[in-house]
C-alpha positions in Angstrom: 199.3 72.5 189.1 203.0 72.7 189.6 206.1 73.2 186.9 209.8 72.8 188.3 213.3 71.8 186.8 216.0 70.1 187.2 218.1 73.3 185.9 217.0 75.6 188.5 215.0 76.1 191.3 212.3 78.8 192.0 213.5 82.3 192.0 217.4 80.7 191.0 219.7 81.5 188.5 219.8 80.3 185.1 223.0 78.2 184.3 224.9 80.1 180.9 224.1 76.1 179.3 220.6 77.7 179.2 221.4 81.0 177.2 221.8 82.7 173.9 224.6 84.7 175.5 227.1 84.2 178.5 229.5 86.8 180.2 233.2 87.1 178.0 236.0 88.9 179.6 237.5 89.7 176.1 234.5 90.5 174.4 231.9 91.1 177.7 229.3 88.5 175.7 229.9 85.4 173.4 227.2 83.2 172.4 226.2 80.4 174.5 224.6 76.7 174.3 221.5 77.8 174.0 219.7 74.4 175.5 216.0 74.7 176.3 216.0 73.7 180.2 214.4 70.5 181.5 210.8 71.2 182.4 208.5 69.1 184.9 204.7 69.5 185.3 202.2 67.5 187.4 198.8 68.2 189.0 196.8 68.9 185.7 193.1 69.1 186.2 191.0 66.3 184.9 189.6 67.5 181.2 193.1 68.9 180.0 193.3 68.4 176.4 196.5 69.8 175.5 199.2 72.2 177.0 201.2 75.3 176.2 204.0 76.6 177.3 205.7 80.7 177.2 208.8 81.6 178.5 208.6 85.6 178.9 211.1 87.6 180.2 208.9 90.7 181.8 212.2 92.9 182.3 213.0 94.2 178.7 214.2 98.1 178.6 211.5 100.0 177.0 213.6 102.0 175.2 217.4 100.4 173.7 219.1 104.2 174.0 221.9 102.9 176.5 221.7 99.1 175.7 224.9 97.8 175.3 226.8 101.3 175.4 230.4 101.6 176.8 230.2 103.9 180.0 226.2 104.1 180.3 224.1 102.0 182.1 220.6 100.3 182.1 218.4 102.1 184.7 217.1 99.3 187.1 214.1 102.2 187.4 213.8 102.3 183.0 210.1 101.1 182.1 210.1 97.7 180.8 208.1 95.6 178.7 207.9 91.8 178.0 210.2 89.7 175.4 208.9 86.1 174.8 211.8 83.8 174.7 209.4 80.2 174.2 205.7 79.6 172.3 205.2 76.0 172.1 201.4 74.9 171.7 199.7 71.5 171.0 201.3 69.4 173.9 199.7 66.5 174.4 197.5 65.7 177.2 199.7 62.8 178.5 202.5 65.2 178.4 204.2 65.7 181.8 207.9 66.9 181.0 209.9 68.2 177.9 213.7 66.9 178.2 216.6 69.4 178.3 217.8 70.3 174.8 214.5 68.4 173.1 213.6 72.2 171.3 216.6 74.1 171.2 220.7 73.2 171.3 222.9 75.8 170.1 222.0 79.2 168.5 220.9 79.1 164.8 221.7 82.1 162.8 218.6 84.0 161.6 216.8 81.3 163.6 215.6 77.7 163.9 212.9 76.8 161.9 209.0 76.1 162.7 206.4 75.6 163.2 207.0 72.1 163.4 207.9 70.9 166.1 208.5 67.5 168.1 206.1 64.8 169.3 203.3 66.5 167.3 203.9 70.0 169.0 204.1 73.4 167.2 206.5 76.3 168.0 205.5 80.0 167.5 207.9 82.5 166.6 209.6 84.1 169.8 211.0 88.4 169.8 214.5 87.8 168.7 212.7 87.7 165.4 211.9 91.6 165.8 214.8 91.9 168.1 217.3 91.1 164.6 215.0 92.0 161.9 217.2 95.1 160.9 220.4 92.4 161.5 221.6 92.0 158.1 223.6 89.0 159.5 220.9 87.6 161.8 217.4 88.4 160.6 214.8 85.9 160.3 212.0 83.9 161.9 213.5 82.4 165.3 211.0 79.7 166.1 211.0 77.8 169.2 213.4 78.6 172.2 215.9 80.8 172.2 217.7 81.8 175.7 218.1 84.9 177.9 220.6 87.5 176.5 219.7 90.8 178.6 222.2 94.0 178.0 225.5 93.4 179.5 224.8 97.0 181.0 221.5 96.7 182.7 221.4 97.4 186.2 218.0 95.1 186.9 218.6 91.1 187.0 215.8 89.9 184.6 213.4 87.2 185.5 212.4 84.2 183.1 209.0 83.2 183.5 208.5 79.4 182.2 204.3 79.0 182.2 202.7 75.9 181.6 198.8 76.1 180.8 196.5 72.8 180.8 193.8 73.8 178.1 190.6 72.5 177.3 191.2 72.3 173.6 193.2 69.7 171.8 194.2 72.0 169.1 195.2 75.8 169.8 193.4 78.3 166.9 196.5 79.6 165.8 198.3 78.5 162.4 201.4 79.5 160.7 204.0 82.6 161.9 201.9 83.0 165.3 203.8 84.6 168.2 203.2 84.9 171.9 200.3 87.6 171.7 198.7 85.4 169.6 198.6 82.2 171.6 197.6 84.4 174.4 194.6 85.3 172.8 193.6 81.9 171.4 194.0 80.7 175.0 191.4 83.2 176.6 188.5 81.1 177.9 190.3 77.5 177.7 192.9 77.5 180.3 192.0 75.3 183.0 194.8 75.6 185.2 198.3 77.2 185.2 201.7 77.0 187.1 204.7 79.0 186.4 209.0 78.7 187.4 210.6 82.3 187.3 214.7 81.9 186.7 216.9 85.0 186.8 219.9 86.2 184.7 222.2 88.7 184.2 225.6 89.5 182.0 226.4 92.3 183.8 229.3 91.9 185.9 228.8 94.6 188.4 225.2 93.2 189.7 224.6 90.1 191.7 222.2 87.3 191.3 
């Protein structure tokens, strides 16, 4: 299988249009357009009965002590943990693409609704749900796509790995308020093929993409 986008090339910079936050000269960061990028895939094997999609940032700091703190940086050597930005399941076996902005356009305070999504698909919650859990103004269930917003003082450029999975089941066995971990478990033994596309993003003006 092969996965591509008109928004960015493999290993290339993700434009701020597809991010949750963008650089801002006055406040360091500001909310961005938060549109999902367009994606297109090909080469799915015979027997594919549905597709699933995950977008994972594997470079999130494992500790938040230095995150977005003045006069401090998040060291590149700090151990990192995964953070899910998009969880989408039950794409039809005839699907070959997702349009730009089809699943997200703008930041929705307290999160977009779900799990119902366009064209009979279902969204899971992304990890902004946990990130904002104790924020009085932003807490809620964040379904669907919400783009990059790495710490503005992180020494490491973050990677965002979009992966499409061709599955041998019509409907993935997850229900209700499911997340990326639940999807990964439910896909076990059902993945016929997969393809990934990785983009890069930073809010740190001192770090080059």
